[in-house]
Structures are given as C-alpha cells and as structure tokens.
C-alpha positions as CSV (number, residue, x, y, z in Angstrom):
1,X,193.7,95.4,140.7
2,X,190.4,96.7,141.9
3,X,190.1,100.3,143.0
4,X,187.6,101.1,145.6
5,X,186.5,104.4,147.0
6,X,187.6,104.8,150.6
7,X,184.6,105.0,152.9
8,X,184.7,108.8,153.6
9,X,184.6,109.6,149.8
10,X,181.7,107.1,149.3
11,X,179.8,108.6,152.2
12,X,180.3,112.1,150.8
13,X,179.1,111.0,147.3
14,X,176.0,109.4,148.9
15,X,175.4,112.6,150.9
16,X,175.5,114.7,147.8
17,X,173.1,112.4,146.0
18,X,170.7,112.5,149.0
19,X,170.9,116.3,149.1
20,X,170.1,116.6,145.4
21,X,167.2,114.2,145.8
22,X,165.8,116.2,148.7
23,X,166.1,119.5,146.8
24,X,164.4,118.0,143.8
25,X,161.5,116.7,145.9
26,X,161.1,120.1,147.6
27,X,160.9,121.9,144.2
28,X,158.5,119.3,142.6
29,X,154.8,120.2,142.0
30,X,153.8,117.5,144.4
31,X,155.6,119.2,147.2
32,X,154.0,122.6,146.3
33,X,150.6,121.2,147.3
34,X,152.1,119.7,150.5
35,X,153.6,123.1,151.5
36,X,150.3,124.9,151.2
37,X,151.0,126.6,147.8
38,X,147.7,126.5,145.8
39,X,147.8,124.8,142.5
40,X,146.6,126.8,139.5
41,X,143.2,126.0,138.1
42,X,143.4,125.4,134.3
43,X,140.7,128.0,133.8
44,X,142.8,130.6,135.5
45,X,145.4,130.7,132.8
46,X,142.7,131.1,130.1
47,X,140.9,133.8,132.1
48,X,144.2,135.7,132.6
49,X,145.0,135.5,128.9
50,X,141.5,136.9,128.0
51,X,142.0,139.8,130.5
52,X,145.5,140.5,129.0
53,X,144.2,140.4,125.4
54,X,141.4,142.8,126.3
55,X,143.8,145.2,128.0
56,X,146.2,145.0,125.0
57,X,143.3,146.1,122.8
58,X,142.7,149.0,125.2
59,X,146.4,149.9,125.2
60,X,146.4,150.0,121.4
61,X,143.0,151.7,121.1
62,X,141.6,148.8,119.1
63,X,137.9,149.1,119.8
64,X,136.9,146.3,117.4
65,X,139.2,143.7,119.1
66,X,138.0,144.8,122.5
67,X,134.3,144.6,121.6
68,X,134.9,141.0,120.5
69,X,136.2,140.1,123.9
70,X,133.2,141.5,125.8
71,X,130.4,139.2,127.1
72,X,126.8,139.8,126.1
73,X,126.2,141.0,129.7
74,X,129.0,143.6,129.5
75,X,127.7,144.8,126.1
76,X,124.3,145.3,127.6
77,X,125.6,147.0,130.7
78,X,127.8,149.5,128.9
79,X,126.6,151.7,126.1
80,X,128.5,151.8,122.8
81,X,129.6,155.3,123.7
82,X,131.1,154.2,127.0
83,X,133.0,151.4,125.4
84,X,134.4,153.6,122.7
85,X,135.4,156.3,125.2
86,X,137.2,153.6,127.2
87,X,139.2,152.5,124.2
88,X,139.9,155.9,122.7
89,X,141.2,157.6,125.9
90,X,144.1,159.6,124.6
91,X,146.1,159.2,127.9
92,X,146.3,155.4,127.9
93,X,149.8,154.0,127.9
94,X,150.2,150.9,130.0
95,X,148.4,148.5,132.4
96,X,149.2,146.1,135.2
97,X,147.3,143.0,136.0
98,X,147.4,141.6,139.6
99,X,146.8,138.1,140.9
100,X,143.2,137.1,140.2
101,X,140.8,135.3,142.4
102,X,138.1,132.8,141.7
103,X,134.7,134.4,142.3
104,X,132.8,131.2,141.5
105,X,133.3,128.4,139.0
106,X,134.1,130.0,135.6
107,X,134.4,133.5,136.9
108,X,137.6,135.4,137.9
109,X,138.3,138.9,139.0
110,X,141.7,140.5,138.4
111,X,142.8,143.8,140.0
112,X,144.2,146.1,137.3
113,X,145.9,149.4,137.2
114,X,145.5,151.5,134.1
115,X,148.4,153.9,133.6
116,X,148.3,157.0,131.5
117,X,149.3,160.5,131.1
118,X,147.4,163.3,132.8
119,X,146.9,166.7,131.4
120,X,149.7,168.2,133.6
121,X,152.3,165.7,132.1
122,X,152.3,163.6,135.2
123,X,151.5,159.9,135.2
124,X,148.1,158.9,136.3
125,X,147.2,155.5,137.8
126,X,143.6,154.3,137.9
127,X,142.9,151.3,140.1
128,X,140.1,149.0,139.2
129,X,139.3,145.4,138.4
130,X,138.2,143.3,135.5
131,X,135.9,140.3,135.7
132,X,136.3,137.5,133.2
133,X,133.7,134.7,132.7
134,X,133.8,131.4,130.9
135,X,131.2,131.5,128.1
136,X,131.5,127.8,127.2
137,X,134.0,125.6,125.3
138,X,136.8,127.3,127.2
139,X,136.0,130.7,125.6
140,X,136.5,133.5,128.0
141,X,135.0,137.0,127.8
142,X,135.3,140.2,129.8
143,X,132.1,140.6,131.9
144,X,132.9,143.9,133.7
145,X,135.0,146.7,132.3
146,X,137.7,148.2,134.5
C-alpha cells in the first residue's frame, strides 16, 4: 500500500517551503544591497574599534593607552597638557558612539557624546566627534580628539 498526500496538503507544504525560501532570500546579505542598505566597508569595523578603544581609555583615565592610539598629527596638534587634561577629567563616566561616516578613503568620523557628572550633581553631556585614520597595515589611530 502506498500512501500519498492529498493535493491540498501537498500544496500547503509547497507553499510553506516557498514562504521560507522567500523570507530567507529577503534576509540574506545579497538582498540587503538590492534593498538599498549599504554594505559595511571592512575598514569601518577597524576604525570603530579604534574609536571605542580610545574612548575606553578616556573612561578609565588611562593616559598611556590613549596616547598610543593617537596619530602623529593629533599628537602635534594637541599639547601634552591638553591630552592629559582630557584623560584626567574627574567628571568622566560614560560615552556614546554614533554611526560613523567615511570622510575619504581610510578616514572616518564618528559622532560621540561624552557623559559625565557636573559640579551640581547633574549629568553633563558633551557632543563632539572623533576622527580615526588608517595609518597603514590596517592600523587605525585617532586623528582628532573629541
């Protein structure tokens, strides 16, 4: 005896498989480009990581780790006193990094918000940006302090 699915059940099974295939295609990376969602440049991830590491050093007050992440241009533009004051600000507590944009090849700018305590015990938010540049061999450095 051979059991066969009746046509309505077979049609429903085919419909479900077709639905799953369509959803999978819509969620695939290839479909992202077709829908106008920009793909992420490989350098973006490294630049974002460098910005995050720099701001982690700021948050912990680690001047030495922060200095290592500065480009030679940033070190020339900011005096040692300015950099040390930036890292030793007693009110620092948190930061936010926004979506970055490509300024030109190997150079990204990220909007940042530095959050800290003000003298009157209120939270203070300082809006700025950080510029990160590729210094070669996929090494990234902060080129402009927030």
